[in-house]
Structure formats: C-alpha cells, structure tokens
C-alpha positions as a LaTeX table, in Angstrom:
\begin{tabular}{lrrr}
\hline
Residue & $x$ (\AA) & $y$ (\AA) & $z$ (\AA) \\
\hline
Unk1 & 127.64 & 56.49 & 76.42 \\
Unk2 & 123.61 & 56.13 & 77.31 \\
Unk3 & 124.90 & 58.32 & 80.96 \\
Unk4 & 126.43 & 61.38 & 78.10 \\
Unk5 & 123.11 & 61.33 & 76.54 \\
Unk6 & 121.12 & 61.03 & 80.43 \\
Unk7 & 122.98 & 64.26 & 81.25 \\
Unk8 & 121.94 & 66.45 & 78.55 \\
Unk9 & 118.30 & 64.72 & 78.97 \\
Unk10 & 117.66 & 65.83 & 82.14 \\
Unk11 & 119.86 & 69.39 & 81.21 \\
Unk12 & 117.16 & 70.69 & 79.62 \\
Unk13 & 115.13 & 69.51 & 82.18 \\
Unk14 & 116.12 & 71.92 & 84.77 \\
Unk15 & 116.79 & 74.88 & 82.46 \\
Unk16 & 112.42 & 75.08 & 81.10 \\
Unk17 & 111.75 & 74.15 & 85.62 \\
Unk18 & 113.62 & 77.07 & 86.20 \\
Unk19 & 111.82 & 79.02 & 83.13 \\
Unk20 & 108.80 & 77.61 & 84.15 \\
Unk21 & 108.36 & 78.88 & 88.00 \\
Unk22 & 109.68 & 82.49 & 86.52 \\
Unk23 & 107.29 & 82.81 & 84.15 \\
Unk24 & 104.46 & 82.20 & 86.70 \\
Unk25 & 105.48 & 84.21 & 89.30 \\
Unk26 & 104.89 & 86.65 & 86.98 \\
Unk27 & 101.94 & 85.91 & 85.92 \\
Unk28 & 100.96 & 85.63 & 89.39 \\
Unk29 & 101.84 & 88.89 & 90.38 \\
Unk30 & 100.20 & 89.98 & 87.87 \\
Unk31 & 97.10 & 88.53 & 88.05 \\
Unk32 & 97.71 & 89.70 & 91.94 \\
Unk33 & 98.22 & 93.20 & 90.59 \\
Unk34 & 95.10 & 93.30 & 88.03 \\
Unk35 & 92.64 & 91.93 & 91.10 \\
Unk36 & 93.66 & 95.09 & 93.44 \\
Unk37 & 93.27 & 97.47 & 91.00 \\
Unk38 & 89.75 & 95.86 & 89.58 \\
Unk39 & 88.55 & 94.99 & 93.29 \\
Unk40 & 88.91 & 98.56 & 94.07 \\
Unk41 & 88.09 & 100.07 & 91.33 \\
Unk42 & 85.22 & 98.76 & 89.71 \\
Unk43 & 83.84 & 101.65 & 88.48 \\
Unk44 & 87.16 & 102.53 & 86.75 \\
Unk45 & 87.81 & 98.90 & 85.30 \\
Unk46 & 84.64 & 98.66 & 83.60 \\
Unk47 & 85.09 & 102.35 & 82.59 \\
Unk48 & 88.38 & 101.00 & 80.77 \\
Unk49 & 86.26 & 98.19 & 78.96 \\
Unk50 & 83.87 & 99.79 & 78.00 \\
Unk51 & 86.17 & 102.46 & 76.07 \\
Unk52 & 88.29 & 99.05 & 74.39 \\
Unk53 & 84.97 & 98.47 & 73.10 \\
Unk54 & 83.88 & 101.19 & 71.92 \\
Unk55 & 87.54 & 101.48 & 70.14 \\
Unk56 & 87.29 & 98.19 & 69.27 \\
Unk57 & 83.32 & 98.87 & 66.79 \\
Unk58 & 85.98 & 102.04 & 65.54 \\
Unk59 & 88.68 & 99.31 & 64.27 \\
Unk60 & 85.57 & 97.53 & 63.10 \\
Unk61 & 83.88 & 100.09 & 61.21 \\
Unk62 & 86.88 & 101.63 & 59.30 \\
Unk63 & 87.84 & 98.48 & 58.01 \\
Unk64 & 84.77 & 98.42 & 56.41 \\
Unk65 & 84.73 & 101.61 & 54.99 \\
Unk66 & 88.11 & 100.25 & 53.11 \\
Unk67 & 86.40 & 97.81 & 52.33 \\
Unk68 & 83.89 & 99.93 & 50.34 \\
Unk69 & 86.88 & 101.51 & 48.18 \\
Unk70 & 87.56 & 97.65 & 47.03 \\
Unk71 & 85.92 & 97.62 & 43.44 \\
Unk72 & 85.85 & 94.02 & 43.68 \\
Unk73 & 83.68 & 94.01 & 46.80 \\
Unk74 & 79.54 & 93.40 & 45.51 \\
Unk75 & 77.96 & 95.29 & 49.69 \\
Unk76 & 80.06 & 98.44 & 49.06 \\
Unk77 & 77.20 & 99.99 & 49.67 \\
Unk78 & 75.70 & 98.07 & 52.54 \\
Unk79 & 79.90 & 97.53 & 53.94 \\
Unk80 & 79.82 & 101.73 & 53.72 \\
Unk81 & 76.16 & 102.39 & 55.64 \\
Unk82 & 77.24 & 99.22 & 58.35 \\
Unk83 & 80.93 & 100.72 & 58.01 \\
Unk84 & 79.13 & 104.61 & 59.46 \\
Unk85 & 77.10 & 102.89 & 62.15 \\
Unk86 & 79.61 & 101.04 & 63.62 \\
Unk87 & 82.10 & 104.67 & 63.97 \\
Unk88 & 78.96 & 106.01 & 65.33 \\
Unk89 & 77.84 & 104.43 & 68.13 \\
Unk90 & 81.80 & 103.58 & 69.47 \\
Unk91 & 82.20 & 106.57 & 69.32 \\
Unk92 & 78.58 & 106.54 & 71.94 \\
Unk93 & 80.57 & 104.02 & 73.38 \\
Unk94 & 83.47 & 106.32 & 75.09 \\
Unk95 & 81.36 & 109.55 & 75.08 \\
Unk96 & 78.49 & 107.58 & 76.64 \\
Unk97 & 80.30 & 105.41 & 79.43 \\
Unk98 & 77.32 & 104.88 & 81.80 \\
Unk99 & 74.52 & 103.79 & 78.57 \\
Unk100 & 77.59 & 101.29 & 78.28 \\
Unk101 & 78.62 & 99.99 & 81.27 \\
Unk102 & 74.42 & 99.35 & 81.09 \\
Unk103 & 74.77 & 97.53 & 77.72 \\
Unk104 & 77.68 & 95.10 & 79.04 \\
Unk105 & 75.39 & 94.25 & 81.95 \\
Unk106 & 72.47 & 94.44 & 79.95 \\
Unk107 & 74.30 & 91.07 & 77.61 \\
Unk108 & 75.28 & 89.21 & 80.86 \\
Unk109 & 71.72 & 89.64 & 82.57 \\
Unk110 & 70.18 & 88.79 & 79.12 \\
Unk111 & 72.92 & 86.33 & 78.52 \\
Unk112 & 71.71 & 83.89 & 82.17 \\
Unk113 & 68.05 & 84.26 & 80.89 \\
Unk114 & 68.86 & 82.59 & 77.98 \\
Unk115 & 70.92 & 79.69 & 80.16 \\
Unk116 & 69.10 & 79.68 & 82.75 \\
Unk117 & 66.13 & 79.18 & 80.71 \\
Unk118 & 67.52 & 76.57 & 78.22 \\
Unk119 & 69.17 & 74.98 & 81.72 \\
Unk120 & 65.25 & 74.53 & 83.55 \\
Unk121 & 64.37 & 72.52 & 80.28 \\
Unk122 & 66.66 & 70.21 & 79.98 \\
Unk123 & 66.25 & 69.59 & 83.92 \\
Unk124 & 62.48 & 69.19 & 83.18 \\
Unk125 & 62.77 & 67.71 & 79.57 \\
Unk126 & 65.47 & 65.10 & 79.99 \\
Unk127 & 66.68 & 62.16 & 81.57 \\
Unk128 & 66.25 & 61.85 & 85.53 \\
Unk129 & 69.91 & 61.45 & 86.05 \\
Unk130 & 71.82 & 64.66 & 86.63 \\
Unk131 & 67.94 & 66.69 & 86.68 \\
Unk132 & 68.53 & 68.01 & 89.77 \\
Unk133 & 71.39 & 69.74 & 89.17 \\
Unk134 & 70.39 & 71.19 & 86.07 \\
Unk135 & 67.12 & 72.56 & 87.44 \\
Unk136 & 69.81 & 74.27 & 90.70 \\
Unk137 & 71.63 & 75.89 & 87.87 \\
Unk138 & 68.78 & 77.17 & 85.95 \\
Unk139 & 67.16 & 78.21 & 88.46 \\
Unk140 & 70.00 & 80.08 & 89.82 \\
Unk141 & 71.19 & 81.67 & 86.57 \\
Unk142 & 67.70 & 83.07 & 85.87 \\
Unk143 & 67.23 & 84.48 & 88.68 \\
Unk144 & 71.25 & 86.45 & 88.28 \\
Unk145 & 69.92 & 87.07 & 84.92 \\
Unk146 & 66.90 & 88.77 & 86.28 \\
Unk147 & 68.34 & 90.79 & 88.78 \\
Unk148 & 70.98 & 91.96 & 86.85 \\
Unk149 & 68.96 & 93.41 & 83.72 \\
Unk150 & 67.08 & 95.03 & 86.52 \\
Unk151 & 70.02 & 97.20 & 87.82 \\
Unk152 & 72.70 & 96.58 & 84.68 \\
Unk153 & 74.88 & 99.36 & 85.87 \\
Unk154 & 75.51 & 97.76 & 90.17 \\
Unk155 & 75.29 & 94.56 & 89.43 \\
Unk156 & 78.36 & 94.42 & 86.57 \\
Unk157 & 80.47 & 96.97 & 88.92 \\
Unk158 & 79.40 & 94.01 & 91.96 \\
Unk159 & 80.76 & 91.05 & 89.28 \\
Unk160 & 83.20 & 93.11 & 88.38 \\
Unk161 & 84.86 & 93.70 & 92.13 \\
Unk162 & 83.74 & 89.22 & 92.83 \\
Unk163 & 86.49 & 89.29 & 89.73 \\
Unk164 & 88.28 & 91.13 & 91.36 \\
Unk165 & 88.64 & 89.48 & 94.52 \\
Unk166 & 88.67 & 85.75 & 92.48 \\
Unk167 & 91.72 & 87.57 & 90.99 \\
Unk168 & 93.46 & 87.54 & 93.59 \\
Unk169 & 93.49 & 84.35 & 95.25 \\
Unk170 & 94.54 & 82.80 & 91.28 \\
Unk171 & 97.78 & 84.88 & 92.04 \\
Unk172 & 98.83 & 84.29 & 95.28 \\
Unk173 & 97.84 & 80.45 & 94.22 \\
Unk174 & 100.51 & 81.43 & 91.24 \\
Unk175 & 102.98 & 83.22 & 93.88 \\
Unk176 & 103.00 & 79.75 & 95.59 \\
Unk177 & 102.33 & 77.50 & 93.02 \\
Unk178 & 105.52 & 79.26 & 91.45 \\
Unk179 & 107.28 & 78.94 & 95.28 \\
Unk180 & 106.96 & 74.69 & 94.88 \\
Unk181 & 108.35 & 74.69 & 91.42 \\
Unk182 & 111.84 & 76.73 & 92.26 \\
Unk183 & 111.69 & 74.52 & 95.73 \\
Unk184 & 111.64 & 71.19 & 93.44 \\
Unk185 & 114.06 & 72.26 & 91.25 \\
Unk186 & 116.60 & 73.90 & 93.52 \\
Unk187 & 115.90 & 70.35 & 95.14 \\
Unk188 & 116.63 & 68.58 & 92.11 \\
Unk189 & 119.30 & 70.53 & 90.73 \\
Unk190 & 122.82 & 70.92 & 92.43 \\
Unk191 & 124.12 & 68.03 & 90.64 \\
Unk192 & 122.54 & 66.35 & 87.93 \\
Unk193 & 121.29 & 62.83 & 89.52 \\
Unk194 & 124.33 & 59.79 & 88.63 \\
Unk195 & 127.33 & 62.60 & 87.56 \\
Unk196 & 129.02 & 62.41 & 91.14 \\
Unk197 & 128.59 & 58.48 & 91.42 \\
Unk198 & 129.75 & 58.24 & 87.84 \\
Unk199 & 133.32 & 60.33 & 88.61 \\
Unk200 & 134.03 & 58.51 & 91.37 \\
Unk201 & 133.78 & 55.66 & 89.47 \\
Unk202 & 135.45 & 56.72 & 87.06 \\
Unk203 & 138.21 & 57.93 & 89.34 \\
Unk204 & 138.25 & 54.19 & 91.21 \\
Unk205 & 138.53 & 52.79 & 87.38 \\
Unk206 & 142.02 & 55.06 & 86.76 \\
Unk207 & 143.86 & 54.23 & 89.84 \\
\hline
\end{tabular}
C-alpha cells in the first residue's frame, strides 16, 4: 500500500519537473530574443517604452475624468483638472518621444544622485563596519547620476544597450538551466524508482 502511495507521489513530481524545464526554456528564449532586440535597437526600444508610458498616463487621465461624473465624489473639480492635464501630458509624451526619453534619463539620473548622496551620508555617519562599501557605492552612484543627468538621451540609450546584453546573458543561462533540468528528468524518469524491483518480487512470490 505504501509503495502505491509512493508511486502516486513520484509521478506528479516527474510531471512537474517536465513542465518546469519547458517553462524555463520558454522564458530563456523570450529573454534572449528581447535582449537581442534591445541590444541592436536600443533607441527603438526606448521609444516603445516612451509610447507605453504615454498610453499609461492617458488611461490614468481618462479614469480620473470618468470619476468626475460620480456625484458622490467630493473632489470632482480637481479630478477633472488633473485628468485633463494627464491626457495632455500623455499625448505630448507620445508625440515627442525624444523629450520623453530625455525625461526618463533625467529621472534615472536624479534617482542615482539621491541614492548616492544617501549612501555617502550613511558611510560617513553610520557604523564603521561596511562604511567603505557604502562610500564606494555612493560615489559611483553619484557620478553615474551626474553623467546621466548631463546627457540623458545618450546615457539612457547606452543603459538600454547594456540592459539588452544582460538580458542575452540571462536568457542563455535560463536555456542552459532548462536543458539541465530536462537531463535530470530524463535520467530519473524512465521508470519509477523501485517499481521494477517490486514487479520482479511479486512475480517471484507468485511462482
């Protein structure tokens, strides 16, 4: 009875492992393709991101305008104004992609500058343990933020290309991992462990 229960537990595990390597392979291929596209066309990829950002802002504005017609809403005037502004900003983001990419670069650069300053403050005001690491991280983040802020479009394009290369590396690792999982499944799946021995034992007992 316990042997049958063990077989019933091992079969779903094998099925799960088989589906896992297939999902990992699919994810790796998609990541690899995305990395190749972004690496060879970083500017076009940023334009796609800019368009999606503009569409998201427009949708947000539409939702706010819809809420204006709700009589229970207490801030209908402000919602109407903000909804109109959001729609205008979304249209501008889509029509002027170069400015949108520059805005994205400025946002990334300012974020890195703030992060670098915070890390430097933590390095000089916190405990000595790990202070050197936080100091180095803060300095690199601050310098990178200044560089990106000074030339946002070029910097973001370079960052997009580097991100594409990272996607390619991750996709290759995921594909290799998928085949390793498949190899593990194929080596342990031909027969359920112990089933052949139990079958031989039952035949011997019948004789």
